[in-house]
C-alpha positions as CSV (number, residue, x, y, z in Angstrom):
1,M,35.4,-125.0,3.3
2,S,35.5,-121.4,4.1
3,R,34.5,-120.1,7.5
4,Q,32.5,-117.1,7.8
5,K,33.4,-114.7,10.4
6,K,30.7,-114.1,12.9
7,V,29.9,-110.3,13.3
8,N,29.1,-109.3,16.8
9,D,26.0,-107.3,16.6
10,Y,25.5,-107.3,20.5
11,G,22.3,-109.0,20.2
12,T,20.7,-106.3,18.1
13,G,20.1,-108.1,14.9
14,I,21.1,-104.8,13.1
15,P,23.7,-105.3,10.4
16,L,26.9,-103.5,10.9
17,H,26.8,-101.5,7.7
18,E,23.4,-100.2,8.9
19,V,24.8,-99.1,12.4
20,E,27.7,-97.4,10.7
21,A,25.2,-95.6,8.2
22,L,23.2,-94.5,11.1
23,A,26.2,-93.3,13.0
24,R,27.5,-91.2,9.9
25,V,24.1,-89.4,10.0
26,L,23.8,-89.0,13.8
27,L,27.4,-88.1,15.0
28,P,27.7,-84.6,13.3
29,E,24.4,-83.8,14.6
30,I,25.3,-84.9,18.2
31,Q,28.7,-83.1,17.9
32,G,27.1,-79.9,16.8
33,F,24.5,-79.9,19.6
34,F,27.3,-80.2,22.3
35,E,29.3,-77.5,20.6
36,S,26.4,-75.0,20.8
37,E,25.8,-72.8,23.7
38,E,22.5,-74.8,24.5
39,G,24.4,-78.1,24.4
40,Q,27.3,-76.8,26.6
41,R,24.8,-75.2,29.0
42,E,22.8,-78.7,29.3
43,F,25.9,-80.7,29.7
44,A,27.1,-78.5,32.4
45,E,23.6,-78.9,34.1
46,W,23.8,-82.7,33.7
47,K,27.4,-82.8,35.0
48,A,26.5,-80.8,38.2
49,Q,23.4,-83.1,38.8
50,H,25.6,-86.1,38.3
51,Q,28.4,-84.9,40.6
52,T,25.8,-84.1,43.2
53,Q,24.4,-87.7,43.0
54,E,27.8,-89.1,43.3
55,S,28.6,-87.3,46.3
56,E,25.4,-88.3,48.2
57,K,26.5,-92.1,47.7
């Protein structure tokens, strides 16, 4: 009897190879956005807003 190793899909039901394929497509796009001027500006705005919210707590 061979045991099959259960892959943790975190309850999504999505096979790991599908998640990896999606990540290979999306990751370069996400990285490109955050390296762009627009991405840098939006991240700075988000960071400032997040810091303001944290200081209000």
